[in-house]
FITOR-664751 format. One record per atom (N, C-alpha, C): residue in three letters; x, y, z. Coordinates in steps of 0.1 Angstrom, whole numbers, plus 5000, padded with zeros to 4 digits. Layout:
FITOR-664751
ALAXYZ;...
This chain:
FITOR-664751
MET500949885000;MET500050005000;MET500950125000;SER500650224992;SER501450344991;SER501150435002;SER502150525005;SER501950615016;SER500850725013;ILE500750765001;ILE499650854998;ILE498750794987;GLN497550784989;GLN496550734980;GLN495650854976;LYS495350864963;LYS494550974958;LYS493150924956;ASN492150994961;ASN490750974959;ASN490251084950;LYS489051084946;LYS488551194938;LYS488451324946;ASP488151324958;ASP487951444966;ASP488851444979;SER489751354980;SER490651354992;SER491951284990;PHE492851314999;PHE494151255000;PHE494251165012;ILE494751045011;ILE494950955023;ILE496350935025;HIS496950975036;HIS498350965039;HIS498550885052;SER499450795052;SER499650705063;SER500550775073;GLY500350745086;GLY501150795097;GLY501050715109;THR501750765120;THR501750705133;THR501350805143;ILE500550765153;ILE500150845163;ILE501250865173;SER501750995174;SER502951025182;SER502551085196;LYS501351145197;LYS500951205210;LYS499451205211;ILE498951175222;ILE497451175225;ILE497251275236;ASN496551375234;ASN496151465245;ASN494651445248;ARG494051525256;ARG492651495260;ARG491751515248;ASP491951615240;ASP490951645229;ASP491651645216;THR492951615215;THR493651615202;THR494551495201;ILE494851455188;ILE495751355185;ILE496751405176;ILE498051385178;ILE499151435170;ILE499551305162;VAL499551325148;VAL499951215139;VAL501151255132;SER502251175133;SER503451195125;SER503251125112;LEU503251205101;LEU503151155087;LEU504451095083;GLU504350985076;GLU505550915071;GLU506050985058;GLN507350985057;GLN507951035044;GLN507450945033;ASN507251005022;ASN506750925010;ASN507650934998;ILE507950814993;ILE508850814981;ILE508050854969;HIS506750854969;HIS505950884958;HIS505751034956;CYS506151114965;CYS505951254964;CYS506751314952;GLU507851254948;GLU508651314937;GLU507851314924;SER506951224922;SER506151214910;SER504851284911;CYS504451334922;CYS503151394924;CYS503151534918;ARG502051574911;ARG501951714906;ARG501651814917;ALA501151774928;ALA500751864938;ALA501851884949;LYS503051834947;LYS504051824958;LYS504451964962;ALA504452064953;ALA504752204957;ALA503752264966;THR502552234965;THR501552294973;THR501152204985;CYS501552084985;CYS501151984995;CYS501852015009;GLY503152035008;GLY503852065021;GLY504351935028;ILE503751825024;ILE504151695031;ILE505551655026;SER505851685014;SER507151635008;SER508351725012;ASP508151835019;ASP509151925023;ASP510251875032;SER509851795041;SER510851745051;SER510551595054;ASP511351535063;ASP511251395066;ASP509951365073;THR509551435083;THR508351405091;THR507551535092;LYS506251515091;LYS505351625094;LYS504351575104;GLU503851675112;GLU502851635122;GLU501551705119;VAL500451635121;VAL499151685119;VAL498351675132;GLU497651775136;GLU496851775148;GLU495451745144;VAL494851645150;VAL493451605146;VAL492651605159;LEU491451645158;LEU490551645170;LEU490251505173;ASN490251475186;ASN490051335191;ASN488551325195;LEU487751285186;LEU486351255188;LEU486051115193;ASN487051025190;ASN486850885194;ASN488150845202;ASP487950795214;ASP489050765223;ASP489650625220;SER489350565209;SER489850425207;SER491150415200;PHE491950525200;PHE493250525194;PHE494350505204;ASN495450445201;ASN496550415210;ASN497850485205;LEU498750515214;LEU500050565210;LEU500850475201;ASN501550525191;ASN502350445181;ASN501450355172;GLU500150385172;GLU499250305163;GLU499350365149;LYS499350275139;LYS499350315125;LYS497950365121;VAL497850475114;VAL496550525110;VAL496750595096;ASN495550615090;ASN495550685077;ASN494950825080;VAL495550925075;VAL495051065077;VAL494351105064;VAL493051145065;VAL492251175053;VAL492151325053;LEU492651385042;LEU492651525039;LEU491751555027;LYS490751635029;LYS489851665018;LYS490551775009;LYS490451764996;LYS491051864987;LYS490452004989;THR489152014992;THR488452144994;THR489052215006;LEU489452145016;LEU490052205028;LEU491352275025;GLY492052215016;GLY493352275011;GLY493152405004;LEU492052404996;LEU491752534989;LEU491252634998;LYS490452605008;LYS490052705018;LYS491152755026;ALA492052665030;ALA493252705038;ALA494152805030;MET494352765017;MET495152855008;MET494452995007;PHE493152995006;PHE492453125005;PHE492653205017;TRP492453155029;TRP492553225042;TRP493953265046;ALA494953175042;ALA496253205045;ALA497053295036;TYR496653285023;TYR497453365013;TYR496653455004;VAL495553414999;VAL494753494989;VAL494053614996;PHE493353585006;PHE492653695013;PHE493553795019;PRO494653755026;PRO495653865030;PRO496253945019;PHE496453885008;PHE496953954996;PHE495954064991;ILE494654014991;ILE493654114987;ILE493454224997;LEU493554195009;LEU493454295020;LEU494554385019;MET495754335017;MET496954425016;MET496954515004;PHE496454454993;PHE496454534980;PHE495354644981;LEU494154604986;LEU493154714988;LEU493554824997;THR494254785008;THR494754885017;THR495754975011;LEU496554925002;LEU497554994995;LEU496955094985;ILE495955044978;ILE495255134968;ILE494455244975;ILE493755214985;ILE492955314992;ILE493855414999;ALA494855365006;ALA495755455014;ALA496555545005;SER496955494993;SER497855574985;SER497055694979;GLY495755694980;GLY494955814975;GLY495155934984;PHE495355914997;PHE495456025006;PHE496756025015;LEU497655925014;LEU498855925021;LEU500055915011;LYS501255945017;LYS502455925009;LYS502655775005;GLU503355744995;GLU503455604990;GLU504155525001;TRP505155565007;TRP505855485017;TRP504955455029;VAL504155555033;VAL503255535044;VAL502155435041;ALA501655445028;ALA500655355024;ALA501155215023;GLY502455195018;GLY503055065018;GLY503255005031;LEU503655095041;LEU503855045054;LEU502555005061;LEU501455085058;LEU500155055064;LEU499654925058;SER499854905045;SER499354785038;SER500054655044;LEU501254675048;LEU501954565055;LEU501454545069;CYS501254655076;CYS500854645090;CYS499454595092;VAL498554605081;VAL497254555082;VAL497254405084;LEU498354335080;LEU498454195082;LEU498554145096;ILE499154235104;ILE499354195119;ILE497954165125;PRO496954255125;PRO495754225132;PRO495054105125;TYR495254095112;TYR494553985105;TYR495053845110;TYR496353835110;TYR496953705115;TYR496753685130;LEU496653795138;LEU496353775152;LEU494853725153;LEU493953775145;LEU492553735145;LEU492553585141;LEU493253545131;LEU493353395128;LEU493853315140;TYR494853365147;TYR495453295158;TYR494353285169;PHE493653385172;PHE492653375183;PHE491453295179;LEU491253275166;LEU490153195161;LEU490553055157;LYS491753015162;LYS492352885158;LYS491452765162;ASN490852775174;ASN489952665178;ASN488752645169;SER488152755165;SER486952735156;SER487452705142;LEU488652745138;LEU489152705125;LEU489552555125;LYS489952495137;LYS490252355137;LYS488952275135;LYS487852325140;LYS486652255137;LYS486152265123;ALA486452385117;ALA486052405103;ALA486952325093;PHE488252315096;PHE489152245088;PHE489352105094;LYS488352025094;LYS488351895100;LYS489151795092;ILE490151735099;ILE490951635093;ILE490651505101;SER490351395094;SER489951275100;SER491051165099;ILE491051075109;ILE491950965109;ILE491150835109;ILE491750735103;ILE491150595102;ILE492250495106;LYS491850395113;LYS492750295117;LYS493050205105;ILE494350165104;ILE494750075093;ILE494349935096;
């Protein structure tokens, strides 16, 4: 069985449970030799290093430490994450630059457009628990 299997709407990646907390499970994803031939390796992030860890909500207490599991990642979640992490901040920064350059000096407008990212990413940080529920990653026993 390969380390990453492709489905029509999801990726299945094998891993090992490395840590179990009260409400979360940390899964260490195994390095995959098939990542080199994958078209999505640049955006996936799994192929960047030897091991990656994924935090999954623990809705079922039937998992054990060092147990082999499959992590199921829906493709639509990746697109949503790309939007909120990269596309929306770029749009926010660009609109701030355009609007602020109308009544401020260029360097001040540029600085303001960069500084608008600070409250945005702080907001994402404070909303991380609700984002974890929205970006639900599931695990399946092998």
